[in-house]
C-alpha positions as CSV (number, residue, x, y, z in Angstrom):
1,M,99.5,59.0,126.5
2,S,103.1,58.0,126.6
3,V,104.9,57.1,123.4
4,E,105.0,53.4,124.5
5,D,101.4,53.3,125.0
6,S,100.8,55.0,121.7
7,L,103.1,52.4,119.9
8,R,101.2,49.5,121.7
9,I,97.8,50.8,120.5
10,E,99.1,51.0,116.7
11,A,100.8,47.8,116.7
12,V,97.6,46.1,117.6
13,D,96.4,46.4,114.0
14,I,99.5,45.4,112.1
15,K,97.6,45.8,108.7
16,A,96.5,49.4,109.4
17,F,100.1,50.3,110.8
18,G,101.8,48.7,107.8
19,N,99.5,50.4,105.1
20,H,100.3,53.8,107.0
21,L,104.1,53.1,106.9
22,L,103.9,52.1,103.2
23,E,101.9,55.2,102.3
24,K,104.8,57.2,103.9
25,D,107.4,55.4,101.9
26,M,105.4,56.1,98.6
27,R,105.1,59.8,99.6
28,A,108.9,59.9,100.3
29,F,109.5,58.5,96.5
30,Q,107.0,61.0,95.2
31,E,108.5,63.8,96.9
32,L,112.1,62.6,95.4
33,K,110.6,62.5,92.1
34,D,109.2,65.9,92.3
35,S,112.4,67.6,93.7
36,L,115.1,65.5,92.1
37,D,117.8,67.7,90.4
38,F,118.6,66.0,87.1
39,D,121.3,68.2,86.1
40,A,123.1,67.1,89.3
41,I,122.4,63.5,88.5
42,Q,123.9,64.1,85.0
43,K,126.9,65.6,86.2
44,A,127.3,62.7,88.9
45,L,127.3,60.4,86.0
46,D,129.9,62.4,84.0
47,I,132.3,62.2,87.0
48,I,131.7,58.5,87.8
49,L,132.3,57.6,83.9
50,A,135.3,59.8,83.7
51,C,136.8,58.2,86.7
52,E,140.4,56.7,86.0
53,G,140.7,54.9,89.4
54,H,138.0,53.5,91.4
55,I,134.6,54.6,92.8
56,L,134.9,54.3,96.7
57,V,131.6,54.5,98.4
58,T,131.2,55.2,102.1
59,G,128.7,55.7,104.8
60,S,128.0,55.1,108.4
61,G,125.2,53.3,110.3
62,T,122.1,52.6,108.1
63,S,123.8,54.6,105.4
64,S,126.7,52.1,105.4
65,T,124.4,49.5,104.1
66,I,123.2,51.5,101.2
67,A,126.9,52.3,100.5
68,R,127.7,48.8,100.3
69,R,124.8,48.0,98.1
70,L,125.7,50.7,95.5
71,A,129.4,49.5,95.4
72,H,128.1,46.1,94.7
73,T,125.7,47.1,91.9
74,L,128.2,49.6,90.3
75,T,130.9,46.8,90.1
76,C,128.4,44.5,88.7
77,S,127.8,47.1,86.0
78,G,131.2,47.3,84.9
79,V,132.3,50.3,87.0
80,P,134.9,49.0,89.6
81,S,133.8,50.2,93.0
82,Y,134.7,49.4,96.6
83,F,132.8,50.0,100.0
84,L,135.1,52.0,102.1
85,D,134.3,51.5,105.7
86,A,134.1,55.0,107.4
87,G,134.8,53.5,110.9
88,Q,137.9,51.7,109.6
89,S,138.9,54.8,107.4
90,I,139.7,56.9,110.6
91,H,142.1,53.8,111.5
92,G,144.3,54.3,108.4
93,Y,142.1,52.5,105.7
94,S,141.6,56.0,104.2
95,A,145.1,55.7,102.7
96,I,143.7,53.8,99.8
97,I,142.3,56.9,98.4
98,T,143.9,58.6,95.2
99,D,143.7,61.6,93.1
100,K,142.2,59.3,90.4
101,D,139.3,58.1,92.5
102,V,135.8,59.2,93.1
103,L,134.2,59.2,96.6
104,I,130.5,58.7,96.9
105,G,129.1,59.3,100.5
106,F,125.9,58.7,102.0
107,S,124.8,60.8,105.1
108,R,121.6,61.6,106.3
109,G,122.3,65.0,108.2
110,G,126.0,65.4,106.8
111,E,127.5,65.6,110.2
112,T,128.8,62.3,110.9
113,D,132.4,62.5,111.9
114,E,133.9,59.4,110.4
115,V,132.3,60.2,106.9
116,N,133.3,63.6,106.9
117,F,136.8,62.5,107.8
118,V,136.8,60.3,104.7
119,A,135.7,63.3,102.6
120,K,138.4,65.6,103.9
121,I,141.1,63.0,103.1
122,A,139.4,62.4,99.6
123,R,139.7,66.4,99.0
124,K,143.3,66.4,100.2
125,R,144.2,63.7,97.9
126,G,142.6,65.4,95.0
127,A,139.7,62.9,94.6
128,K,136.2,64.0,93.3
129,V,133.6,63.8,96.2
130,I,129.8,63.2,95.6
131,S,127.5,63.4,98.5
132,I,124.0,62.0,98.8
133,L,122.2,63.6,101.7
134,E,119.4,65.4,103.3
135,N,121.0,68.7,104.4
136,P,122.8,70.7,101.6
137,Q,124.2,73.1,104.2
138,S,125.9,70.5,106.2
139,T,129.7,70.0,106.7
140,F,129.7,67.2,104.3
141,A,127.9,69.1,101.8
142,K,130.7,71.7,101.9
143,L,133.3,69.1,101.5
144,S,131.6,67.8,98.3
145,D,132.1,68.7,94.8
146,L,128.7,67.7,93.8
147,I,125.5,67.2,96.0
148,L,122.7,64.9,95.3
149,H,119.8,66.0,97.6
150,G,117.3,63.5,98.9
151,A,115.4,65.0,101.8
152,V,112.6,63.0,103.7
153,R,110.7,64.7,106.3
154,P,109.0,63.5,108.7
155,E,110.6,60.1,108.7
156,N,108.1,57.0,108.4
157,E,108.8,55.2,111.8
158,P,106.8,55.9,114.7
159,I,109.5,57.7,116.9
160,N,111.0,59.6,114.0
161,T,114.6,58.5,115.1
162,I,115.4,55.5,113.0
163,P,116.2,56.3,109.1
164,L,113.7,54.1,107.2
165,A,112.4,56.0,104.3
166,N,115.5,57.8,104.2
167,T,117.7,55.0,103.3
168,L,115.0,54.1,100.7
169,V,115.4,57.4,99.2
170,Q,119.2,57.1,99.3
171,A,119.2,53.6,97.6
172,A,116.8,54.9,95.0
173,L,119.2,57.6,94.0
174,G,122.0,55.2,93.9
175,D,119.8,52.9,91.7
176,I,119.2,55.8,89.2
177,L,123.1,56.3,88.9
178,C,123.6,52.6,88.4
179,G,120.6,51.8,86.3
180,Y,121.7,54.7,83.7
181,I,125.3,53.7,83.7
182,N,124.1,50.2,82.4
183,I,122.6,51.9,79.6
184,L,125.4,54.3,78.8
185,K,128.1,51.6,79.0
186,G,125.9,49.1,76.9
187,F,126.4,46.4,79.6
188,D,124.6,43.6,78.2
189,P,123.4,40.3,80.0
190,D,126.2,38.1,78.2
191,E,128.9,40.6,79.6
192,F,127.0,40.4,83.1
193,G,127.0,36.7,83.1
194,K,130.9,36.5,82.9
195,F,131.2,38.2,86.3
196,H,128.2,36.6,87.6
197,P,128.1,32.9,87.1
198,G,126.7,32.1,90.5
199,G,123.3,32.2,92.0
200,A,119.7,32.4,90.4
201,V,120.6,35.1,87.9
202,G,123.9,33.4,86.9
203,K,122.0,30.1,86.1
204,R,119.5,32.0,84.2
205,L,121.7,33.7,82.0
206,A,123.8,30.6,81.4
207,S,120.8,28.8,80.1
208,E,119.8,31.4,77.6
């Protein structure tokens, strides 16, 4: 049976397929919970909170979406952060990195050329580099001051190529950092509301 035929058969019952995929998602989170190095998480928090410049968050492909999300949530938590487009960085945008900054990079295998280029520039500039990835033996890992390891094997989609559960695990690692920073900084709803007057959240905070 070809892969295409197998996918058609599985897709007939969307409920069975959906439940199967969600079970794999939950298994990925459980594996992360069981294996997470909280000493490394604490060190990452220390590096972020000691940063005198900006937090620059980078990634390529699906990881870039998670990187952009973390930059946004960190900034909303009172930690000035920017999404640094790895693709644009090889065309000069990496010049914004300084020795006062911290680079947080997302990469599945740690061998993405654009992300590794940014990491090399960051190291040359004297910035701290934190990697969130699957492969602790990769090029990106070797360029990092600190590694946050989040492995997902196998992936949760039918042909095992598109990182679905992996990006969820990456996002979860970012959420742990961001959520705990909120606690450490004592960033309360009133302060959050000053910078976030728009949308449903802003309206709710304004009415309280």
